[in-house]
OpenMM code with the backbone's topology and positions (N, CA, C; nanometers):
from openmm import Vec3, app, unit

residues = "UNK UNK UNK UNK UNK UNK UNK UNK UNK UNK UNK UNK UNK UNK UNK UNK UNK UNK UNK UNK UNK UNK UNK UNK UNK UNK UNK UNK UNK UNK UNK UNK UNK UNK UNK UNK UNK UNK UNK UNK UNK UNK UNK UNK UNK UNK UNK UNK UNK UNK UNK UNK UNK UNK UNK UNK UNK UNK UNK UNK UNK UNK".split()
positions = [
    Vec3(0.0838, -0.1188, 0.0000),
    Vec3(0.0000, 0.0000, 0.0000),
    Vec3(0.0881, 0.1248, 0.0000),
    Vec3(0.0251, 0.2315, -0.0395),
    Vec3(0.0983, 0.3579, -0.0435),
    Vec3(0.1052, 0.4207, 0.0945),
    Vec3(0.1924, 0.5151, 0.1073),
    Vec3(0.2090, 0.5828, 0.2363),
    Vec3(0.0825, 0.6562, 0.2791),
    Vec3(0.0115, 0.7151, 0.1836),
    Vec3(-0.1114, 0.7884, 0.2176),
    Vec3(-0.2188, 0.6947, 0.2708),
    Vec3(-0.2216, 0.5749, 0.2208),
    Vec3(-0.3198, 0.4776, 0.2693),
    Vec3(-0.2897, 0.4402, 0.4144),
    Vec3(-0.1645, 0.4146, 0.4444),
    Vec3(-0.1253, 0.3850, 0.5826),
    Vec3(-0.1580, 0.5028, 0.6749),
    Vec3(-0.1307, 0.6215, 0.6271),
    Vec3(-0.1591, 0.7398, 0.7075),
    Vec3(-0.3091, 0.7555, 0.7302),
    Vec3(-0.3887, 0.7320, 0.6272),
    Vec3(-0.5348, 0.7412, 0.6404),
    Vec3(-0.5870, 0.6394, 0.7400),
    Vec3(-0.5359, 0.5166, 0.7320),
    Vec3(-0.5789, 0.4126, 0.8261),
    Vec3(-0.5368, 0.4485, 0.9687),
    Vec3(-0.4188, 0.5051, 0.9826),
    Vec3(-0.3718, 0.5446, 1.1156),
    Vec3(-0.4590, 0.6558, 1.1741),
    Vec3(-0.4957, 0.7540, 1.0911),
    Vec3(-0.5811, 0.8622, 1.1392),
    Vec3(-0.7198, 0.8095, 1.1768),
    Vec3(-0.7748, 0.7220, 1.0939),
    Vec3(-0.9058, 0.6657, 1.1270),
    Vec3(-0.8992, 0.5838, 1.2558),
    Vec3(-0.7916, 0.5101, 1.2747),
    Vec3(-0.7743, 0.4354, 1.3985),
    Vec3(-0.7630, 0.5267, 1.5193),
    Vec3(-0.6915, 0.6374, 1.5024),
    Vec3(-0.6769, 0.7330, 1.6116),
    Vec3(-0.8117, 0.7969, 1.6460),
    Vec3(-0.8879, 0.8346, 1.5450),
    Vec3(-1.0192, 0.8946, 1.5688),
    Vec3(-1.1117, 0.7942, 1.6360),
    Vec3(-1.1072, 0.6696, 1.5906),
    Vec3(-1.1885, 0.5649, 1.6513),
    Vec3(-1.1477, 0.5424, 1.7971),
    Vec3(-1.0188, 0.5400, 1.8232),
    Vec3(-0.9701, 0.5233, 1.9604),
    Vec3(-1.0121, 0.6382, 2.0510),
    Vec3(-1.0044, 0.7603, 2.0002),
    Vec3(-1.0482, 0.8768, 2.0787),
    Vec3(-1.1984, 0.8729, 2.1036),
    Vec3(-1.2746, 0.8252, 2.0066),
    Vec3(-1.4200, 0.8153, 2.0245),
    Vec3(-1.4536, 0.7153, 2.1343),
    Vec3(-1.3859, 0.6013, 2.1344),
    Vec3(-1.4094, 0.5004, 2.2388),
    Vec3(-1.3688, 0.5551, 2.3754),
    Vec3(-1.2543, 0.6219, 2.3829),
    Vec3(-1.2082, 0.6776, 2.5097),
    Vec3(-1.3065, 0.7836, 2.5610),
    Vec3(-1.3543, 0.8709, 2.4712),
    Vec3(-1.4495, 0.9756, 2.5107),
    Vec3(-1.5787, 0.9133, 2.5610),
    Vec3(-1.6288, 0.8117, 2.4908),
    Vec3(-1.7519, 0.7460, 2.5331),
    Vec3(-1.7339, 0.6832, 2.6708),
    Vec3(-1.6197, 0.6229, 2.6957),
    Vec3(-1.5926, 0.5599, 2.8250),
    Vec3(-1.5899, 0.6639, 2.9367),
    Vec3(-1.5235, 0.7771, 2.9132),
    Vec3(-1.5151, 0.8824, 3.0153),
    Vec3(-1.6537, 0.9397, 3.0443),
    Vec3(-1.7323, 0.9667, 2.9409),
    Vec3(-1.8671, 1.0219, 2.9607),
    Vec3(-1.9550, 0.9211, 3.0337),
    Vec3(-1.9444, 0.7953, 2.9968),
    Vec3(-2.0231, 0.6911, 3.0618),
    Vec3(-1.9892, 0.6804, 3.2102),
    Vec3(-1.8607, 0.6809, 3.2424),
    Vec3(-1.8197, 0.6731, 3.3830),
    Vec3(-1.8622, 0.7972, 3.4601),
    Vec3(-1.8580, 0.9121, 3.3949),
    Vec3(-1.9000, 1.0365, 3.4600),
    Vec3(-2.0490, 1.0324, 3.4928),
    Vec3(-2.1285, 0.9852, 3.3988),
    Vec3(-2.2730, 0.9745, 3.4240),
    Vec3(-2.3014, 0.8757, 3.5358),
    Vec3(-2.2306, 0.7638, 3.5348),
    Vec3(-2.2483, 0.6634, 3.6385),
    Vec3(-2.2123, 0.7204, 3.7750),
    Vec3(-2.1033, 0.7926, 3.7828),
    Vec3(-2.0612, 0.8538, 3.9092),
    Vec3(-2.1629, 0.9569, 3.9559),
    Vec3(-2.2154, 1.0375, 3.8636),
    Vec3(-2.3160, 1.1375, 3.8997),
    Vec3(-2.4422, 1.0704, 3.9540),
    Vec3(-2.4836, 0.9602, 3.8932),
    Vec3(-2.6008, 0.8874, 3.9420),
    Vec3(-2.5769, 0.8309, 4.0815),
    Vec3(-2.4572, 0.7793, 4.1040),
    Vec3(-2.4256, 0.7245, 4.2362),
    Vec3(-2.4232, 0.8339, 4.3422),
    Vec3(-2.3695, 0.9511, 4.3075),
    Vec3(-2.3667, 1.0628, 4.4022),
    Vec3(-2.5082, 1.1081, 4.4341),
    Vec3(-2.5922, 1.1201, 4.3312),
    Vec3(-2.7316, 1.1609, 4.3541),
    Vec3(-2.8054, 1.0601, 4.4397),
    Vec3(-2.7833, 0.9304, 4.4161),
    Vec3(-2.8493, 0.8277, 4.4966),
    Vec3(-2.8047, 0.8359, 4.6420),
    Vec3(-2.6761, 0.8611, 4.6643),
    Vec3(-2.6263, 0.8724, 4.7999),
    Vec3(-2.6842, 0.9960, 4.8688),
    Vec3(-2.6933, 1.1078, 4.7970),
    Vec3(-2.7504, 1.2293, 4.8550),
    Vec3(-2.8969, 1.2079, 4.8913),
    Vec3(-2.9703, 1.1368, 4.8060),
    Vec3(-3.1113, 1.1094, 4.8348),
    Vec3(-3.1259, 1.0173, 4.9549),
    Vec3(-3.0395, 0.9182, 4.9656),
    Vec3(-3.0509, 0.8252, 5.0778),
    Vec3(-3.0147, 0.8924, 5.2101),
    Vec3(-2.9313, 0.9947, 5.2057),
    Vec3(-2.8927, 1.0666, 5.3269),
    Vec3(-2.9776, 1.1916, 5.3499),
    Vec3(-3.0760, 1.2150, 5.2616),
    Vec3(-3.1635, 1.3323, 5.2682),
    Vec3(-3.0842, 1.4625, 5.2674),
    Vec3(-2.9877, 1.4699, 5.1784),
    Vec3(-2.9048, 1.5898, 5.1638),
    Vec3(-2.9433, 1.6597, 5.0349),
    Vec3(-2.9627, 1.7894, 5.0422),
    Vec3(-2.9872, 1.8662, 4.9202),
    Vec3(-2.8543, 1.8854, 4.8481),
    Vec3(-2.8578, 1.8796, 4.7148),
    Vec3(-2.7330, 1.8906, 4.6394),
    Vec3(-2.6673, 2.0265, 4.6594),
    Vec3(-2.7456, 2.1316, 4.6848),
    Vec3(-2.6889, 2.2638, 4.7079),
    Vec3(-2.6142, 2.2662, 4.8406),
    Vec3(-2.6671, 2.1970, 4.9416),
    Vec3(-2.6013, 2.1932, 5.0722),
    Vec3(-2.4716, 2.1133, 5.0689),
    Vec3(-2.4656, 2.0118, 4.9850),
    Vec3(-2.3475, 1.9264, 4.9825),
    Vec3(-2.2358, 1.9815, 4.8956),
    Vec3(-2.2651, 2.0794, 4.8107),
    Vec3(-2.1650, 2.1353, 4.7194),
    Vec3(-2.1148, 2.2674, 4.7765),
    Vec3(-2.0049, 2.2622, 4.8513),
    Vec3(-1.9543, 2.3822, 4.9173),
    Vec3(-1.9010, 2.4834, 4.8172),
    Vec3(-1.8501, 2.4390, 4.7049),
    Vec3(-1.7981, 2.5320, 4.6035),
    Vec3(-1.9113, 2.6114, 4.5410),
    Vec3(-2.0235, 2.5441, 4.5125),
    Vec3(-2.1375, 2.6120, 4.4525),
    Vec3(-2.1956, 2.7151, 4.5484),
    Vec3(-2.2020, 2.6820, 4.6768),
    Vec3(-2.2594, 2.7756, 4.7717),
    Vec3(-2.1670, 2.8973, 4.7896),
    Vec3(-2.0362, 2.8793, 4.7844),
    Vec3(-1.9431, 2.9916, 4.7951),
    Vec3(-1.9555, 3.0808, 4.6714),
    Vec3(-1.9678, 3.0209, 4.5551),
    Vec3(-1.9820, 3.0995, 4.4325),
    Vec3(-2.1131, 3.1751, 4.4297),
    Vec3(-2.2206, 3.1143, 4.4823),
    Vec3(-2.3502, 3.1824, 4.4862),
    Vec3(-2.3440, 3.3055, 4.5757),
    Vec3(-2.2772, 3.2961, 4.6910),
    Vec3(-2.2704, 3.4103, 4.7813),
    Vec3(-2.1801, 3.5196, 4.7261),
    Vec3(-2.0782, 3.4823, 4.6490),
    Vec3(-1.9903, 3.5823, 4.5900),
    Vec3(-2.0539, 3.6553, 4.4738),
    Vec3(-2.1491, 3.5924, 4.4047),
    Vec3(-2.2153, 3.6539, 4.2907),
    Vec3(-2.3138, 3.7610, 4.3331),
    Vec3(-2.3678, 3.7500, 4.4536),
    Vec3(-2.4707, 3.8474, 4.4989),
    Vec3(-2.4110, 3.9729, 4.5544),
] * unit.nanometer
topology = app.Topology()
chain = topology.addChain("A")
for resn in residues:
    res = topology.addResidue(resn, chain)
    for name in ("N", "CA", "C"):
        topology.addAtom(name, app.Element.getBySymbol(name[0]), res)
């Protein structure tokens, strides 16, 4: 095969690999968010009360 063909296959492989990696990261992030929400609900904690960074930013904005 020609060099351009090898390069094209390499780029497609790289794009495919990045797509799989991105999907995995997003999937794990969603799973973690669901687990955090379930834990907050089981402990009867409001998400605003548990997020100290958000509450500090809210008070600084006013």
